[in-house]
C-alpha positions, 0 to 999 in steps of 0.5 A, a space after each residue: 829072245 832066242 838068238 841061237 846060233 845057226 850053224 849053217 847058213 784046205 781050207 775051202 774058198 767058201 768058209 763060214 764067216 763064223 770061222 773068221 776071226 773077231 776082227 774081219 771085215 765085210 769089205 774086201 780090197 779094192 778091185 780098181 787099180 794094182 794094190 801094193 804086195 809084200 816083197 820078201 827080202 831074199 836069203 840064201 836058202 839053207 844047204 846040207 851035208 851029204 850024210 843028212 837025209 832028205 827026210 831029216 832035212 825037210 824036218 829042220 826046214 820045216 822048223 828052223 825059222 820058227 822060235 821057241 815057244 815062249 819067247 817075247 819078241 819086243 819090237 821098236 818103231 822107227 819115228 824120225 827121219 826117212 824111216 819114221 812113222 806118223 802115230 796112226 801108221 805106227 797105231 795099226 801096226 801096234 793092232 796087227 800084233 794084238 791081233 795075233 796076241 788076242 788068240 792066246 799064243 805062247 809067243 808074246 810081243 813087247 814095244 820098246 823104246 830102246 832099239 838095242 833091246 828090239 829083235 823087231 824093228 819096224 821102219 816106214 820108208 816110203 817107196 820101199 814096199 812092205 816086207 819082213 824077214 821070215 821068223 829067227 831070220 831076224 836075229 842075222 840082221 846086223 846092226 841096230 839101224 837096220 829094219 827087219 820089217 818095213 811099211 812103205 805106203 799109207 796104211 790107213 788107205 789100204 783097204 786090206 786094213 790091218 790085214 797087212 801088218 798082220 800079213 807081215 807080222 805073220 812072216 816074222 812068226 815064221 810063216 810063208 807066203 801061202 800061195 807058194 805052198 806046193 800043194 796049192 797046184 797052182 799053174 801060173 800064166 807066167 808072162 802075165 805074172 810078171 807083167 803084173 807085178 812089173 808095173 806100178 805101183 811094185 815095179 819088181 823086177 823078174 827076180 823079185 816076181 820069182 821068188 814071191 810068187 812063181 817059186 814054189 816052197 820046199 815041201 818040207 817048209 809047209 805043214 801037211 798037204 792042205 792049201 789055204 787060199 784064204 789065208 791072211 798070208 795069201 796074195 790076192 790076184 786078180 783075173 788071168 794070172 792063175 790058169 789052174 785051179 779053173 775056179 780062180 782063173 777069175 781071180 783070187 781074193 782071201 777073205 779079210 782077217 786070220 783064216 781058221 788054218 792061220 789060227 790052227 797052225 799058229 796054235 800047233 807051233 805056239 800053244 798057250 803056256 803055263 810056266 808053274 808047270 815045268 818040271 825042275 832040272 837039277 844038276 847031273 841028272 839026265 833027263 829023257 826027252 821024248 818028244 816027236 818032231 816040232 814038240 818042245 819041253 820046258 825046264 826050271 832051272 834054280 841054281 843050287 850055287 853060283 858058278 858056270 854051268 853047262 847044259 847039253 843035249 844027248 843023243 842023235 837028234 836035231 834040236 834048238 835049246 834057249 835059256 832064259 832067265 825069269 826076272 819076275 815073269 818076264 823071260 830075258 834071253 841068256 844063250 841058245 844053240 841049235 844042232 840042226 843038221 850037224 853031227 854034235 849036239 846042242 850045248 850051252 856053257 853059262 854062268 848061272 846065280 843062286 837065287 835066280 830062276 831060269 827057263 830052259 827050252 828044247 825044240 825037237 827037229 828030228 831023231 835020226 837014229 834009235 835011242 833016246 834024247 836026253 838033256 842034262 845040267 852039270 
């Protein structure tokens, strides 16, 4: 688990069906009544010191909530009490994890019975809505009994089917709501939006509606300039909420399943990996990191002796660095550090053991000066 330190708080609507994932259904969500919607928990927006340029800040925001590729995220289900879910509900959420896994991405998921091992803690408190914290925000949720994801209605009766869990797991992977993409160009009838989401069954406050619908994401939080109205991360909207683009005045209803752009984006951040190809990082050998923003390098560490080691990046760059122990192919989190937005470098100091294997993963946010970025173990 990459529990890194955070040192500061178009696609066309007319896509062919063949571009959808294999689990796409032919039906769409019911037009009758108002459906339940995902409502994200509010977290403080990250701020930066005055010496962090807007371009550098945008790159950090773009990557800050994403996991380092190669992370295994462990999930736990509440099964008893008010937060517990019935087996049929649990099975649908497990199917949602499988949808993402079947893409062959570099992030893996594993169910665990010990809540103390889980990064993702899934509850089913009825009436509390469906929600998830976004990406690495889950590691900031204190206490083993705190949920990081919830499903507050009967998933088996939801016409969106497995799309609801897929959507929430998409948030855990670090993806925001697509309808809040600043490049979408959506002009809202704000009074109608507040009335719609303030009505049953959602009963949202104006602040919740603003945060989850009307608020535009910072341009640095999204990739490129394309808007994907078919994304699984996009709400469906009835008529008379959207003023522009004109074609959506009569409503916007994404097709079910992952869109082609959803798949493209998750593979951009989390491409399939092969541990056997990692170069070895040896003590006292500086290795240059020739990286572009959002790229990652992975290294194998085989300690020649048991002792305390320090791993550090060098150069004027923003990086996140995470160390795992390879336990027969199961990578267990050891330590991590994130220097983004700071004037110092990522550093890990840990006791490593001879005869064991460790995997070091380094992802670049930005390089904000001339010269090379490097990493060294000593």
